[in-house]
C-alpha positions in Angstrom: 0.0 0.0 0.0 1.4 3.4 -0.8 2.5 5.6 2.0 -0.5 7.5 3.5 -0.7 10.1 6.3 -1.7 8.8 9.7 -5.4 8.9 10.3 -6.9 9.9 13.6 -10.1 8.1 14.5 -12.3 8.5 17.6 -14.2 5.3 18.6 -16.9 6.1 21.1 -18.0 3.2 23.3 -20.6 2.5 25.9 -19.1 -1.0 26.2 -22.1 -2.6 24.4 -21.7 -5.3 21.8 -22.9 -2.7 19.3 -20.1 -0.4 20.1 -17.6 -3.3 20.1 -18.7 -4.3 16.6 -18.0 -0.7 15.4 -14.5 -0.8 16.9 -13.8 -4.2 15.2 -15.0 -2.7 12.0 -12.6 0.3 12.3 -9.6 -2.0 13.1 -10.4 -4.3 10.2 -11.0 -1.6 7.8 -7.9 0.4 8.7 -5.6 -2.6 9.3 -3.1 -1.5 6.7 -3.4 2.3 7.4 -1.3 4.0 10.0 -3.8 5.2 12.6 -4.1 6.7 16.0 -7.3 5.5 17.6 -8.9 7.1 20.6 -11.3 4.9 22.6 -13.8 7.3 24.2 -16.3 6.8 27.0 -18.5 9.6 28.2 -20.2 9.4 31.6 -22.5 11.8 33.3 -23.0 12.6 37.0 -26.6 13.2 37.7 -26.5 16.3 39.9 -28.4 16.1 43.1 -29.7 19.6 42.6 -28.6 20.3 46.2 -26.1 23.1 46.7 -25.6 21.8 50.3 -22.2 20.4 51.3 -23.9 17.0 51.6 -25.2 17.2 48.1 -21.8 18.3 46.7 -20.1 15.5 48.6 -22.5 12.9 47.2 -21.9 14.2 43.6 -18.1 14.2 44.2 -18.3 10.6 45.5 -20.5 9.5 42.6 -18.2 11.3 40.1 -15.1 9.3 41.4 -17.1 6.0 41.3 -18.2 6.6 37.7 -14.8 7.9 36.6 -13.1 4.7 38.0 -15.7 2.5 36.4 -15.3 4.2 33.0 -11.5 4.0 33.2 -11.6 0.3 34.3 -14.0 -0.6 31.4 -11.8 1.4 28.9 -8.7 -0.4 30.1 -10.5 -3.7 29.6 -11.7 -2.7 26.1 -8.1 -1.6 25.3 -6.7 -5.0 26.2 -9.3 -6.7 24.0 -8.4 -4.3 21.2 -4.6 -4.9 21.6 -5.3 -8.7 21.6 -7.0 -8.6 18.3 -5.5 -5.7 16.5 -3.4 -6.6 13.5 -2.2 -3.2 12.4 1.5 -2.7 13.1 1.2 1.0 12.7 -1.7 1.6 15.2 -1.6 3.5 18.4 -4.4 3.6 21.0 -5.4 6.1 23.7 -8.3 5.9 26.1 -10.3 9.0 26.9 -12.8 9.2 29.7 -14.8 12.3 29.9 -17.5 13.5 32.3 -20.0 15.0 29.9 -22.8 14.0 27.6 -21.6 12.1 24.5 -22.1 14.8 22.0 -19.9 17.3 24.0 -17.3 14.6 24.8 -16.9 13.6 21.2 -17.0 17.3 20.1 -14.2 18.2 22.5 -12.1 15.2 21.5 -12.5 15.9 17.7 -11.7 19.6 18.2 -8.8 19.2 20.6 -7.1 16.2 19.0 -7.9 16.8 15.2 -9.8 13.7 14.3 -10.3 12.5 10.6 -13.3 10.2 11.4 -15.7 9.3 14.1 -16.7 5.6 13.8 -19.5 4.4 16.0 -22.3 1.8 16.1 -25.9 2.3 15.4 -28.6 0.2 16.9 -30.9 -0.6 14.1 -34.6 -0.3 14.1 -36.0 -2.6 16.7 -39.6 -3.5 16.5 -41.8 -0.5 16.1 -39.3 1.8 17.8 -36.2 3.1 16.2 -33.5 2.9 18.8 -29.9 4.0 18.7 -27.2 3.6 21.2 -29.4 5.6 23.4 -30.4 7.5 20.2 -26.9 8.9 20.4 -25.6 8.2 16.8 -28.2 10.4 15.2 -27.5 13.1 17.7 -23.8 13.0 16.8 -24.7 13.1 13.1 -27.0 16.2 13.8 -24.7 18.1 16.2 -21.1 17.4 15.2 -20.8 19.0 11.9 -17.0 19.4 11.7 -15.9 15.8 11.4 -17.0 12.9 9.0 -18.9 10.2 10.8 -19.2 6.5 9.8 -22.2 4.8 11.5 -21.8 1.1 11.6 -24.9 -1.2 11.7 -24.7 -3.6 14.6 -24.5 -6.8 12.6 -22.3 -5.5 9.8 -19.0 -7.4 9.4 -16.2 -6.0 7.3 -13.5 -8.0 5.3 -11.4 -4.9 5.3 -12.4 -3.7 1.8 -14.8 -1.2 0.4 -15.7 -2.3 -3.1 -18.2 0.4 -4.0 -19.5 3.6 -2.1 -22.9 4.8 -3.0 -23.0 8.5 -2.9 -26.6 9.7 -2.7 -27.1 13.3 -3.6 -29.7 15.8 -4.6 -27.1 17.9 -6.5 -28.0 20.6 -4.1 -24.7 22.3 -3.9 -21.6 23.2 -6.0 -19.2 21.0 -4.2 -15.7 22.3 -3.4 -12.9 19.7 -3.5 -12.3 19.9 0.3 -15.9 19.0 1.0 -15.6 15.6 -0.9 -12.1 14.9 0.5 -13.2 12.5 3.3 -15.0 10.4 0.6 -12.1 10.6 -1.9 -9.6 9.6 0.7 -11.6 6.4 1.6 -12.0 5.6 -2.2 -8.3 6.0 -2.8 -7.2 4.1 0.3 -9.3 1.1 -0.6 -9.5 1.3 -4.4 -13.2 1.8 -4.1 -15.6 2.8 -6.9 -18.0 5.6 -6.2 -21.5 5.4 -7.6 -23.4 8.7 -7.6 -27.1 8.3 -7.5 -29.8 10.9 -7.7 -33.2 9.7 -6.6 -35.6 11.0 -9.2 -35.8 12.0 -12.9 -32.6 13.3 -14.4 -34.6 15.3 -17.0 -36.1 17.3 -14.2 -32.8 18.6 -12.9 -32.6 22.5 -12.6 -29.7 24.2 -14.3 -28.1 24.6 -10.8 -28.4 20.8 -10.2 -26.9 20.1 -13.6 -24.0 22.4 -12.8 -23.5 20.5 -9.4 -23.5 17.2 -11.3 -20.8 18.5 -13.7 -18.7 19.7 -10.9 -18.9 16.3 -9.1 -17.5 14.7 -12.3 -14.4 17.1 -12.1 -13.9 16.5 -8.4 -14.0 12.7 -8.7 -11.7 12.4 -11.7 -8.9 10.8 -9.7 -11.1 7.8 -8.7 -13.3 5.4 -10.6 -16.9 6.6 -10.5 -20.2 6.1 -12.3 -23.6 7.6 -12.4 -26.4 5.2 -11.5 -30.0 6.1 -11.8 -32.6 5.1 -9.3 -36.4 5.2 -9.6 -37.9 6.6 -6.5 -39.7 4.1 -4.4 -42.0 5.0 -1.6 -39.3 7.2 -0.1 -35.7 8.2 -0.7 -34.6 6.0 2.2 -36.4 3.0 0.8 -34.9 3.6 -2.6 -31.3 3.6 -1.2 -32.0 0.5 0.9 -33.3 -1.3 -2.2 -30.2 -0.4 -4.1 -27.9 -1.7 -1.4 -29.8 -4.9 -1.1 -29.8 -5.4 -4.8 -26.0 -5.1 -5.0 -23.7 -6.9 -2.7 -20.7 -4.8 -3.9 -22.0 -1.7 -2.1 -20.1 -1.6 1.2 -20.9 2.0 2.2 -23.6 4.6 1.7 -22.4 8.2 1.8 -24.4 11.5 2.0 -23.4 15.1 2.3 -25.5 17.0 4.8 -25.7 20.5 3.5 -27.5 22.0 6.5 -30.0 20.8 9.0 -33.0 20.0 7.0 -32.0 20.2 3.3 -33.4 16.7 2.5 -36.4 17.4 4.7 -37.1 20.6 2.7 -36.7 18.7 -0.6 -38.8 15.7 0.2 -40.5 16.2 3.6 -38.6 13.1 4.6 -35.9 13.0 7.3 -33.6 11.1 4.9 -30.3 11.1 6.9 -32.2 10.0 10.0 -34.0 7.3 8.2 -30.9 6.0 6.4 -28.9 6.0 9.6 -31.5 4.0 11.3 -32.1 1.5 8.5 -28.8 1.2 6.6 -27.5 -2.4 6.3 -24.0 -1.1 5.4 -21.9 1.6 7.1 -23.2 5.1 6.5 -20.7 7.9 5.9 -22.1 11.5 6.7 -20.0 14.5 5.6 -21.2 17.9 6.6 -20.6 21.0 4.6 -18.7 23.7 6.4 -21.0 26.6 5.8 
């Protein structure tokens, strides 16, 4: 493999099997890529609401208990990781932060300059769509300065990404840096990128057509193709059907222009739906606007 810059990847964990699966995915995927991994656990002290000395003492005691538990569990996870990790150029660091998960990840990404957040999703269970405490979608929504790869709980990687399906509404004239996280993955793994627009190409506005032309220029260093998709009952359903119909699609990617672009377009919370239902890892890149 050609020499690549070290990647910095944060791996949030709540010590569930779902979180462990995402860690295994990251280690398998980046096995030949020099990486610094940060195993992150966030814990919260429920404040007693009492400003009395006794209340503060209780909070302090609880804080120390939770901190010790978090660090102990992180140490155990780190041992498991080091037992299975095959990457000779991998380093690991554990990070235990007393805060909610969104803030903990945000601080870590900002302070340590992360390239990717890789975390598990809990898929739809029964009638209720449940995430790792609904956290993955919160992260996708709130942390808009680092690409996120959400890994379905039963997805197993063989360390390759054959094809990445980029679903776009051609809503924006993409700058090269906005597509960089996608291009980096495609180059690292020799992946093809399939660009799909759900809907009728003949109905594209001049602005959308210009966006499509710019994507061609931005992707000229990788193998790409435009694939058409007839809209099913929803955009989410259309994307899932494409993934199910082609076993070479190992990742779905979307670029989130601002909170609500897809919703404005379709009255459908597409990113939320795809993150809940995707059978393959889901890469979300935010636009820095």
